[in-house]
C-alpha positions as CSV (number, residue, x, y, z in Angstrom):
1,X,9.6,-31.8,-0.1
2,X,8.5,-32.5,3.4
3,X,11.3,-30.9,5.5
4,X,11.8,-30.7,9.2
5,X,14.0,-27.9,10.5
6,X,15.3,-28.6,14.0
7,X,16.5,-25.4,15.7
8,X,18.4,-24.9,19.0
9,X,16.1,-24.1,22.0
10,X,18.4,-21.4,23.4
11,X,16.4,-18.6,21.6
12,X,13.1,-18.2,19.8
13,X,13.1,-18.5,16.0
14,X,13.8,-15.8,15.1
15,X,15.5,-14.6,18.3
16,X,14.2,-11.6,20.1
17,X,17.7,-10.3,20.7
18,X,21.1,-12.1,20.1
19,X,21.1,-15.4,18.4
20,X,22.9,-16.3,15.1
21,X,21.9,-19.9,14.5
22,X,18.2,-19.3,15.3
23,X,18.2,-16.3,13.0
24,X,19.6,-18.4,10.1
25,X,17.1,-21.2,10.8
26,X,14.3,-18.7,10.6
27,X,15.4,-17.2,7.3
28,X,15.9,-20.6,5.8
29,X,12.5,-21.9,7.0
30,X,10.6,-18.9,5.7
31,X,12.3,-19.0,2.3
32,X,11.7,-22.8,1.9
33,X,8.0,-22.2,2.7
34,X,7.9,-19.4,0.1
35,X,9.4,-21.7,-2.4
36,X,6.6,-24.2,-1.9
37,X,8.0,-26.8,0.4
38,X,6.1,-28.3,3.3
39,X,8.2,-27.3,6.3
40,X,7.8,-28.1,10.0
41,X,9.9,-26.2,12.5
42,X,10.9,-27.8,15.8
43,X,11.7,-24.9,18.1
44,X,10.7,-23.0,21.2
45,X,7.0,-22.1,21.6
46,X,7.5,-18.4,21.3
47,X,8.9,-18.8,17.8
48,X,7.1,-17.1,14.9
49,X,7.0,-18.8,11.6
50,X,4.9,-19.4,8.5
51,X,5.8,-23.1,8.7
52,X,4.1,-25.6,11.0
53,X,5.5,-25.0,14.5
54,X,6.2,-27.9,16.9
55,X,6.8,-26.1,20.2
56,X,9.4,-28.0,22.2
57,X,9.7,-25.6,25.2
58,X,7.4,-22.7,26.2
59,X,10.0,-20.1,25.4
60,X,13.7,-19.7,24.4
61,X,15.8,-21.1,27.2
62,X,18.4,-18.3,27.6
63,X,16.0,-15.5,28.3
64,X,14.1,-17.9,30.6
65,X,17.2,-18.3,32.7
66,X,17.9,-22.0,31.9
67,X,21.6,-22.5,31.3
68,X,21.8,-26.2,30.5
69,X,19.8,-27.0,27.4
70,X,20.7,-30.7,27.0
71,X,17.6,-32.1,28.7
72,X,15.2,-30.0,26.7
73,X,17.1,-30.8,23.5
74,X,16.9,-34.5,24.1
75,X,13.2,-34.4,24.7
76,X,12.8,-32.5,21.4
77,X,14.9,-35.1,19.6
78,X,12.9,-37.9,21.1
79,X,9.7,-36.4,19.8
80,X,11.2,-35.9,16.3
81,X,12.4,-39.5,16.3
82,X,8.8,-40.7,16.8
83,X,7.6,-38.4,14.1
84,X,10.5,-38.9,11.6
85,X,8.4,-40.8,9.1
86,X,6.5,-37.6,8.3
87,X,9.5,-36.1,6.6
88,X,11.6,-36.5,3.5
89,X,14.5,-34.6,5.1
90,X,15.5,-33.9,8.7
91,X,17.7,-30.8,8.9
92,X,19.5,-30.3,12.2
93,X,20.9,-27.1,13.6
94,X,21.7,-28.5,17.0
95,X,25.3,-29.6,17.1
96,X,25.9,-33.2,18.1
97,X,23.2,-35.0,20.2
98,X,21.2,-36.2,17.2
99,X,24.1,-38.3,15.8
100,X,23.6,-41.3,18.0
101,X,19.7,-41.1,17.9
102,X,19.4,-40.8,14.1
103,X,22.4,-42.8,12.8
104,X,20.0,-45.3,11.1
105,X,18.2,-42.3,9.4
106,X,21.4,-40.8,8.1
107,X,20.0,-41.2,4.5
108,X,17.4,-38.5,5.2
109,X,19.3,-36.4,7.8
110,X,21.7,-33.5,7.4
111,X,23.4,-31.4,10.1
112,X,24.6,-27.8,9.6
113,X,27.5,-27.2,11.9
114,X,27.2,-23.6,13.1
115,X,30.1,-23.4,15.6
116,X,33.8,-23.6,15.7
117,X,35.2,-27.1,15.0
118,X,38.8,-26.7,16.3
119,X,38.0,-27.8,19.8
120,X,39.4,-31.3,20.5
121,X,36.5,-32.2,22.9
122,X,34.1,-32.7,19.9
123,X,36.3,-34.9,17.8
124,X,35.2,-38.3,19.3
125,X,31.7,-37.8,18.1
126,X,32.8,-36.9,14.5
127,X,35.1,-40.0,14.5
128,X,32.4,-42.3,15.8
129,X,29.8,-41.2,13.2
130,X,31.7,-40.3,10.1
131,X,28.8,-41.3,7.8
132,X,26.4,-38.6,9.1
133,X,25.9,-36.0,6.3
134,X,27.2,-32.6,7.3
135,X,27.1,-29.0,5.9
136,X,29.7,-26.4,6.8
137,X,29.0,-22.7,6.8
138,X,32.4,-21.8,5.4
139,X,35.3,-23.8,3.9
140,X,37.6,-22.4,6.7
141,X,35.3,-24.0,9.3
142,X,36.1,-27.5,8.0
143,X,39.9,-27.3,8.3
144,X,40.4,-28.9,11.8
145,X,38.0,-31.8,11.1
146,X,38.8,-35.5,10.7
147,X,37.4,-37.3,7.6
148,X,33.7,-36.9,7.7
149,X,30.8,-36.9,5.2
150,X,30.7,-33.3,3.9
151,X,27.8,-32.6,1.6
152,X,28.5,-29.0,0.9
153,X,29.5,-25.6,2.2
154,X,26.5,-23.3,2.3
155,X,27.2,-19.7,3.2
156,X,24.4,-17.9,5.2
157,X,21.9,-15.6,3.5
158,X,19.3,-13.2,4.7
159,X,16.1,-11.7,3.3
160,X,17.1,-8.7,1.1
161,X,14.4,-6.4,2.7
162,X,15.3,-7.3,6.3
163,X,18.0,-4.6,6.5
164,X,17.4,-1.9,3.9
165,X,20.1,-0.1,2.0
166,X,21.4,3.1,3.5
167,X,23.0,5.4,0.9
168,X,24.6,7.7,3.4
169,X,26.3,7.1,6.8
170,X,26.3,9.2,9.9
171,X,30.0,9.2,10.5
172,X,30.4,6.7,13.3
173,X,31.9,3.2,13.5
174,X,29.9,0.2,14.7
175,X,30.7,-3.0,16.7
176,X,27.8,-5.5,16.8
177,X,27.6,-8.9,18.5
178,X,29.0,-10.1,21.7
179,X,31.5,-8.9,24.3
180,X,34.2,-11.6,24.5
181,X,38.0,-12.0,24.2
182,X,37.7,-13.6,20.8
183,X,35.6,-10.8,19.4
184,X,38.2,-8.2,20.5
185,X,36.1,-5.1,21.3
186,X,39.3,-3.6,22.7
187,X,40.7,-3.6,19.2
188,X,37.6,-1.8,18.0
189,X,38.0,0.9,20.6
190,X,41.7,1.4,19.8
191,X,40.8,1.7,16.1
192,X,38.2,4.4,16.9
193,X,40.7,6.3,19.0
194,X,43.4,6.3,16.4
195,X,41.1,7.4,13.5
196,X,39.2,9.9,15.7
197,X,35.7,8.6,14.9
198,X,32.9,7.8,17.4
199,X,32.3,4.1,18.1
200,X,29.0,2.6,19.0
201,X,29.0,-0.8,20.6
202,X,25.8,-2.9,20.4
203,X,26.6,-6.1,22.1
204,X,25.4,-8.5,24.8
205,X,27.5,-9.7,27.7
206,X,27.2,-13.4,28.6
207,X,27.7,-14.5,32.2
208,X,30.8,-16.4,31.0
209,X,32.3,-13.1,29.8
210,X,31.2,-10.8,32.6
211,X,34.6,-10.7,34.3
212,X,36.3,-9.9,30.9
213,X,33.8,-7.1,30.4
214,X,34.3,-5.6,33.9
215,X,38.1,-5.9,34.0
216,X,39.1,-5.3,30.4
217,X,36.3,-3.4,28.5
218,X,34.4,-1.3,31.0
219,X,37.4,0.9,31.8
220,X,37.7,1.7,28.1
221,X,34.2,2.9,27.9
222,X,35.1,6.2,29.7
223,X,36.4,7.5,26.4
224,X,34.0,10.2,25.0
225,X,34.3,8.6,21.5
226,X,32.8,5.3,22.8
227,X,29.1,4.6,23.4
228,X,28.0,1.3,24.8
229,X,24.5,0.6,23.8
230,X,24.1,-3.0,24.9
231,X,22.2,-5.8,23.2
232,X,19.9,-4.9,20.3
233,X,17.4,-6.9,18.2
234,X,16.4,-7.0,14.6
235,X,14.2,-3.8,14.9
236,X,17.2,-1.7,15.8
237,X,19.8,-3.2,13.5
238,X,18.9,-1.4,10.2
239,X,19.4,2.1,11.7
240,X,22.4,1.0,13.7
241,X,24.2,-0.7,10.8
242,X,23.0,1.7,8.1
243,X,24.3,4.8,9.9
244,X,27.8,3.4,10.3
245,X,30.7,4.5,8.1
246,X,32.1,1.0,8.7
247,X,31.5,-2.1,10.7
248,X,34.5,-3.2,12.8
249,X,35.0,-7.0,13.0
250,X,38.4,-7.2,14.7
251,X,38.1,-10.9,15.7
252,X,40.9,-13.1,17.2
253,X,39.6,-16.6,16.6
254,X,38.7,-18.9,13.7
255,X,35.3,-17.4,12.9
256,X,33.0,-20.0,11.4
257,X,31.0,-17.4,9.4
258,X,30.3,-14.0,11.0
259,X,26.7,-13.2,10.3
260,X,27.1,-9.5,11.2
261,X,29.3,-9.0,8.2
262,X,26.5,-9.8,5.7
263,X,24.0,-7.8,7.8
264,X,26.3,-4.8,7.4
265,X,26.7,-5.4,3.7
266,X,22.9,-5.5,3.3
267,X,22.9,-1.9,4.6
268,X,25.6,-0.9,2.2
269,X,28.1,-0.6,5.1
270,X,31.6,-1.8,4.4
271,X,33.3,-4.1,6.8
272,X,36.8,-3.9,8.2
273,X,37.8,-7.3,9.5
274,X,40.8,-9.3,10.6
275,X,41.4,-12.2,8.2
276,X,40.8,-15.1,10.5
277,X,38.5,-18.1,9.8
278,X,35.8,-17.4,7.2
279,X,36.5,-13.6,6.8
280,X,38.4,-13.9,3.4
281,X,35.4,-16.0,2.1
282,X,32.8,-13.5,3.1
283,X,34.5,-10.1,2.4
284,X,35.6,-9.3,-1.1
285,X,38.6,-7.2,-0.2
286,X,38.4,-3.7,-1.6
287,X,34.7,-4.2,-2.7
288,X,32.6,-5.0,0.3
289,X,35.2,-4.0,2.8
290,X,38.8,-4.7,3.8
291,X,40.6,-7.8,5.2
292,X,43.4,-6.6,7.6
293,X,46.0,-8.1,9.9
294,X,47.0,-5.3,12.1
295,X,45.8,-2.2,13.9
296,X,47.7,0.1,11.5
297,X,46.1,-1.6,8.5
298,X,42.7,-1.4,10.1
299,X,43.0,2.4,10.7
300,X,44.0,2.9,7.1
301,X,41.1,0.7,6.0
302,X,38.6,2.7,8.0
303,X,39.8,5.9,6.4
304,X,39.2,4.4,3.0
305,X,35.9,2.7,3.9
306,X,34.3,6.0,4.9
307,X,34.4,7.0,1.3
308,X,33.3,3.7,-0.1
309,X,30.6,3.2,-2.8
310,X,27.8,1.8,-0.6
311,X,25.8,0.8,-3.7
312,X,28.6,-1.6,-4.6
313,X,28.6,-3.1,-1.1
314,X,24.8,-3.7,-1.3
315,X,25.2,-5.2,-4.8
316,X,27.8,-7.7,-3.6
317,X,25.4,-8.7,-0.8
318,X,22.5,-9.2,-3.3
319,X,24.7,-11.4,-5.5
320,X,26.1,-13.6,-2.8
321,X,24.2,-13.6,0.5
322,X,20.4,-13.6,0.1
323,X,18.1,-16.1,1.8
324,X,16.9,-17.3,-1.6
325,X,20.4,-18.3,-2.6
326,X,20.9,-20.1,0.7
327,X,17.7,-22.0,0.4
328,X,18.6,-23.0,-3.2
329,X,21.9,-24.4,-2.0
330,X,20.2,-26.4,0.8
331,X,17.6,-27.8,-1.6
332,X,20.5,-29.1,-3.7
333,X,21.8,-30.8,-0.6
334,X,18.4,-32.4,0.2
335,X,18.1,-33.6,-3.4
336,X,21.6,-35.1,-3.2
337,X,20.5,-37.1,-0.1
338,X,17.5,-38.4,-2.0
339,X,19.6,-39.2,-5.1
340,X,22.1,-41.2,-3.0
341,X,19.3,-43.1,-1.3
342,X,17.5,-43.8,-4.6
343,X,20.8,-45.1,-6.1
344,X,21.2,-47.5,-3.1
345,X,17.6,-48.8,-3.5
346,X,18.2,-49.3,-7.3
347,X,21.3,-51.3,-6.7
348,X,19.6,-53.4,-4.0
349,X,16.7,-54.0,-6.3
350,X,19.0,-55.0,-9.2
351,X,20.9,-57.4,-7.0
352,X,17.7,-58.9,-5.7
353,X,16.5,-59.3,-9.3
354,X,19.7,-61.1,-10.3
355,X,19.5,-63.5,-7.3
356,X,15.9,-64.3,-8.3
357,X,16.9,-64.9,-11.9
358,X,19.7,-67.3,-10.8
359,X,17.4,-69.2,-8.5
360,X,14.7,-69.5,-11.2
361,X,17.2,-70.9,-13.6
362,X,18.5,-73.7,-11.3
């Protein structure tokens, strides 16, 4: 198939540091190329890919200091619109702006929604374009939505050799991602204190969360058990996750997926997570980690996780969350689009044939 992957412009693909959607777009693109598809990636110019790259900005916009990405995204979408005939499938990872521009190409378009969908501000777009084909990244992500054209739920997957298996841990707890109220790093610190294990926090601080960090989190970093590392990239993740006795994922929001959970599982590291959003879909309770609902339950889960069979955690990752499985699921979505369009064409041709036959007989 000739497939266009359209990525956000916030980060390079793959991102140099933080960036979940761009990371997934990279893994999917590379796996589709490996499977023999003709893939073109629309992304920032500093992206690295084995697909054909269409550079739409010189670099990722976040690290370039550009906060509003709408203008650059619209320019990218306009270019894609002019080049759309080159492709069998247009796969969007850029939220909402494409709906109005590509509504007449819905038969060859699909959008993966990567963010939370419980915010009322977005509902008018979904109600205005209910025919646009959509993919969710968890079943939980769908729950707040009005009736729309869901094609599938496709859980994320990553290359099995990206984060190697670590058979032994180094006795610390890990928190990886972003410092924000909904990610609850304060809970992670409290868990570490109660269980008496060191906690390493590798996380970025967005400008929007700077006040929260300064007022609520920084005072907690004085504890000798807590080490704040800051933002890390893919090169540092294997050692960081592989050395952890457990990954803490103490969220307080409807998590759409939670990529860090499967990154930890790839290292063989069990996850202790609050059961919000997608968590019960991703974590097999008692096998790849524990799903909890309180600090007391989390403390007990950490004590059990430290003695977990890490081989079993890695095995569950390999059976459920590889990039090959993800790409296979998306190819099925693409084929469904093509099948629906082929059926419409066949019906139209049949009707046209009948009309011609009736006219010829009169």
